[in-house]
C-alpha positions in Angstrom: 15.7 -5.4 -6.0 13.3 -2.4 -5.8 11.6 -1.0 -2.7 8.0 0.2 -3.2 6.0 2.3 -0.6 2.2 2.3 -0.4 0.5 5.2 1.4 -3.0 5.7 2.6 -4.6 7.5 5.6 -4.4 5.3 8.7 -2.3 2.4 7.5 -4.8 -0.1 8.7 -6.7 -1.0 5.5 -5.6 -0.1 2.0 -1.8 0.4 2.3 -1.3 -2.8 4.4 -3.3 -4.8 1.9 -1.2 -3.3 -0.9 2.1 -4.1 1.0 1.0 -7.6 1.7 -0.4 -8.4 -1.8 2.6 -6.8 -3.5 5.1 -8.8 -1.4 3.1 -12.1 -1.9 3.1 -11.5 -5.7 6.8 -10.6 -5.7 7.6 -13.8 -3.8 5.5 -16.0 -6.1 7.3 -14.6 -9.1 10.7 -14.8 -7.5 11.2 -11.1 -8.3 12.9 -10.0 -5.1 11.1 -6.7 -4.9 9.5 -5.6 -1.7 7.0 -3.1 -0.3 6.4 -1.2 2.9 3.4 0.8 3.8 2.6 3.8 6.0 -0.2 6.4 6.6 -0.4 10.1 6.4 -2.7 10.2 9.6 -1.5 6.9 11.1 -1.3 6.3 14.8 1.7 4.1 15.5 1.3 0.4 16.1 -2.4 -0.1 15.3 -3.3 -3.5 13.8 -4.7 -4.0 10.4 -8.5 -4.2 10.4 -9.8 -7.8 10.6 -11.6 -7.4 7.2 -8.3 -6.1 5.6 -6.5 -9.2 7.0 -9.3 -11.5 5.6 -9.4 -9.8 2.2 -5.6 -9.8 1.8 -5.5 -13.5 2.7 -7.7 -14.2 -0.3 -4.8 -12.9 -2.4 -2.1 -15.0 -0.6 -1.0 -12.2 1.8 -0.7 -12.6 5.5 -1.0 -9.1 7.1 -2.2 -10.4 10.5 1.0 -9.1 12.2 0.9 -5.7 10.6 1.3 -2.6 12.8 0.6 0.8 11.4 3.2 3.5 11.1 3.2 7.2 10.0 5.0 8.2 6.9 8.6 9.4 7.5 11.4 10.5 5.3 13.3 7.3 6.4 10.5 5.1 5.0 10.6 6.9 1.6 14.4 6.9 1.4 15.6 4.6 -1.4 12.2 3.9 -2.8 11.8 3.2 -6.5 8.3 4.6 -6.3 5.7 5.7 -3.7 2.1 4.8 -4.6 -0.8 6.8 -3.0 -4.4 5.5 -2.7 -6.0 8.8 -3.6 -5.1 12.1 -5.3 -5.5 13.8 -2.0 -2.9 11.6 -0.5 -0.6 12.2 -3.5 -1.0 16.0 -3.1 -0.4 16.0 0.6 2.6 13.7 0.4 4.2 15.9 -2.3 3.6 19.0 -0.1 5.2 17.3 2.9 8.0 15.6 1.1 8.7 17.6 -2.0 12.2 16.1 -2.4 10.4 12.8 -3.4 7.9 14.4 -5.7 9.3 12.7 -8.8 8.6 9.2 -7.4 5.2 9.9 -5.8 2.4 8.5 -7.9 -1.3 7.5 -7.8 -2.1 3.8 -7.9 -2.1 2.5 -11.5 -5.9 1.7 -11.0 -6.6 5.3 -10.0 -8.3 6.2 -6.8 -8.7 3.3 -4.3 -11.8 3.8 -2.2 -11.5 3.5 1.6 -13.3 0.4 2.9 -12.8 1.4 6.5 -15.7 0.3 8.6 -17.3 -1.5 5.6 -18.3 -5.1 5.0 -16.0 -7.9 4.0 -17.4 -7.6 0.5 -16.3 -4.0 0.3 -12.8 -4.9 1.5 -12.7 -7.7 -1.1 -13.6 -5.2 -3.8 -10.8 -2.9 -2.6 -8.3 -5.9 -2.4 -9.2 -6.8 -6.0 -8.3 -3.3 -7.2 -5.1 -3.4 -5.2 -4.2 -6.8 -6.6 -4.5 -5.6 -10.2 -2.5 -2.5 -9.4 0.2 -4.5 -7.5 0.6 -6.9 -10.4 0.9 -3.9 -12.9 3.6 -2.3 -10.6 5.5 -5.5 -10.4 5.4 -5.9 -14.2 6.8 -2.4 -14.6 9.9 -3.0 -12.4 13.2 -4.1 -13.9 
């Protein structure tokens, strides 16, 4: 069983969708892997945005109970990999937590645009990118 961590800025849109979608896929496939998420600029205990909840639900993920959390060494401990939504997140995370540099990566789909404040359609586009990346990550795990 592998632990995956997804990182974005505020942990209310992209990374919670990635956590939820990855966990839903893992459960569907009986893989036993799991994901957590956090944000580099996250305020603690903020809910996922309503559009993120709706978009994730289209991919079988219920993130309605999600509460944001800032990135900490404890969250990264024991992770198989840490996936960042942008190159800027990746560079900042490596600068802050250099001891994890070898497992910090960009999402397999490349940069994931921030849908914050956008329409449901924009969130759906982002969720689609995340779904493809989550499926690819899951396939790569032992």
